[in-house]
TIKOL-141302 format. One record per residue (C-alpha): residue number from 1; chain; z, x, y. Coordinates in pm, whole numbers, plus 50000, padded with zeros to 5 digits. Last residue first. Layout:
BEGIN
+-----+---+-------+-------+-------+
:   k : c :    pz :    px :    py :
+-----+---+-------+-------+-------+
: NUM : A :     Z :     X :     Y :
...
+-----+---+-------+-------+-------+
//
This chain:
BEGIN
+-----+---+-------+-------+-------+
:   k : c :    pz :    px :    py :
+-----+---+-------+-------+-------+
:  82 : A : 05758 : 68808 : 80996 :
:  81 : A : 05560 : 68721 : 80709 :
:  80 : A : 05407 : 69100 : 80695 :
:  79 : A : 05736 : 69223 : 80729 :
:  78 : A : 05875 : 69001 : 80408 :
:  77 : A : 05592 : 69122 : 80201 :
:  76 : A : 05572 : 69515 : 80265 :
:  75 : A : 05990 : 69459 : 80102 :
:  74 : A : 05874 : 69257 : 79831 :
:  73 : A : 05579 : 69508 : 79762 :
:  72 : A : 05789 : 69816 : 79789 :
:  71 : A : 06073 : 69707 : 79552 :
:  70 : A : 05748 : 69621 : 79298 :
:  69 : A : 05648 : 69940 : 79346 :
:  68 : A : 05977 : 70129 : 79329 :
:  67 : A : 06008 : 69875 : 78965 :
:  66 : A : 05729 : 70024 : 78821 :
:  65 : A : 05758 : 70384 : 78906 :
:  64 : A : 06126 : 70328 : 78732 :
:  63 : A : 06421 : 70379 : 78938 :
:  62 : A : 06712 : 70644 : 78850 :
:  61 : A : 06671 : 70753 : 79209 :
:  60 : A : 06573 : 71037 : 79429 :
:  59 : A : 06245 : 71204 : 79244 :
:  58 : A : 06150 : 70807 : 79240 :
:  57 : A : 06232 : 70739 : 79591 :
:  56 : A : 06001 : 71028 : 79722 :
:  55 : A : 05705 : 70978 : 79464 :
:  54 : A : 05702 : 70590 : 79609 :
:  53 : A : 05712 : 70734 : 79967 :
:  52 : A : 05984 : 70684 : 80190 :
:  51 : A : 05989 : 70477 : 80478 :
:  50 : A : 05944 : 70234 : 80292 :
:  49 : A : 06324 : 70237 : 80233 :
:  48 : A : 06483 : 70310 : 80548 :
:  47 : A : 06230 : 69994 : 80655 :
:  46 : A : 06382 : 69771 : 80445 :
:  45 : A : 06757 : 69860 : 80520 :
:  44 : A : 07020 : 70047 : 80332 :
:  43 : A : 06879 : 70366 : 80209 :
:  42 : A : 07083 : 70638 : 80213 :
:  41 : A : 07084 : 70767 : 79858 :
:  40 : A : 07330 : 70555 : 79680 :
:  39 : A : 07230 : 70228 : 79893 :
:  38 : A : 06902 : 70240 : 79685 :
:  37 : A : 07094 : 70260 : 79365 :
:  36 : A : 07306 : 69969 : 79478 :
:  35 : A : 06947 : 69776 : 79530 :
:  34 : A : 06880 : 69797 : 79232 :
:  33 : A : 07230 : 69776 : 79095 :
:  32 : A : 07165 : 69400 : 79295 :
:  31 : A : 06899 : 69301 : 79106 :
:  30 : A : 06605 : 69241 : 79359 :
:  29 : A : 06426 : 68881 : 79512 :
:  28 : A : 06737 : 68684 : 79571 :
:  27 : A : 06935 : 69001 : 79640 :
:  26 : A : 06671 : 69064 : 79936 :
:  25 : A : 06940 : 68975 : 80272 :
:  24 : A : 07124 : 69291 : 80102 :
:  23 : A : 06827 : 69546 : 80167 :
:  22 : A : 06959 : 69439 : 80544 :
:  21 : A : 06630 : 69396 : 80777 :
:  20 : A : 06432 : 69558 : 81038 :
:  19 : A : 06244 : 69436 : 81366 :
:  18 : A : 06185 : 69788 : 81565 :
:  17 : A : 06259 : 69815 : 81941 :
:  16 : A : 05978 : 69932 : 82133 :
:  15 : A : 06085 : 70272 : 82307 :
:  14 : A : 06107 : 70224 : 82663 :
:  13 : A : 06474 : 70357 : 82682 :
:  12 : A : 06574 : 70433 : 82310 :
:  11 : A : 06882 : 70587 : 82406 :
:  10 : A : 07054 : 70566 : 82177 :
:   9 : A : 07486 : 70526 : 82273 :
:   8 : A : 07790 : 70618 : 82161 :
:   7 : A : 08125 : 70526 : 82267 :
:   6 : A : 08409 : 70785 : 82250 :
:   5 : A : 08718 : 70666 : 82351 :
:   4 : A : 09009 : 70925 : 82459 :
:   3 : A : 09365 : 70967 : 82276 :
:   2 : A : 09329 : 71251 : 82125 :
:   1 : A : 09353 : 71149 : 81741 :
+-----+---+-------+-------+-------+
//
């Protein structure tokens, strides 16, 4: 529109870079419709899901508490392996 190119940089200097995993990587362990529901609320990585409490996830999604607990367990186990 303006003819200008804008580059966006994050100022993370001095902060350790946190390892994260895209939710699609868990499609063999978590059903696709569950991943889609999490993405619908803006959670597209494992850390974005784990950063929310189980109660917050239950309130913002149509997922049952047991499903949320199972998803969070799978995600936590992956980070513990790494």
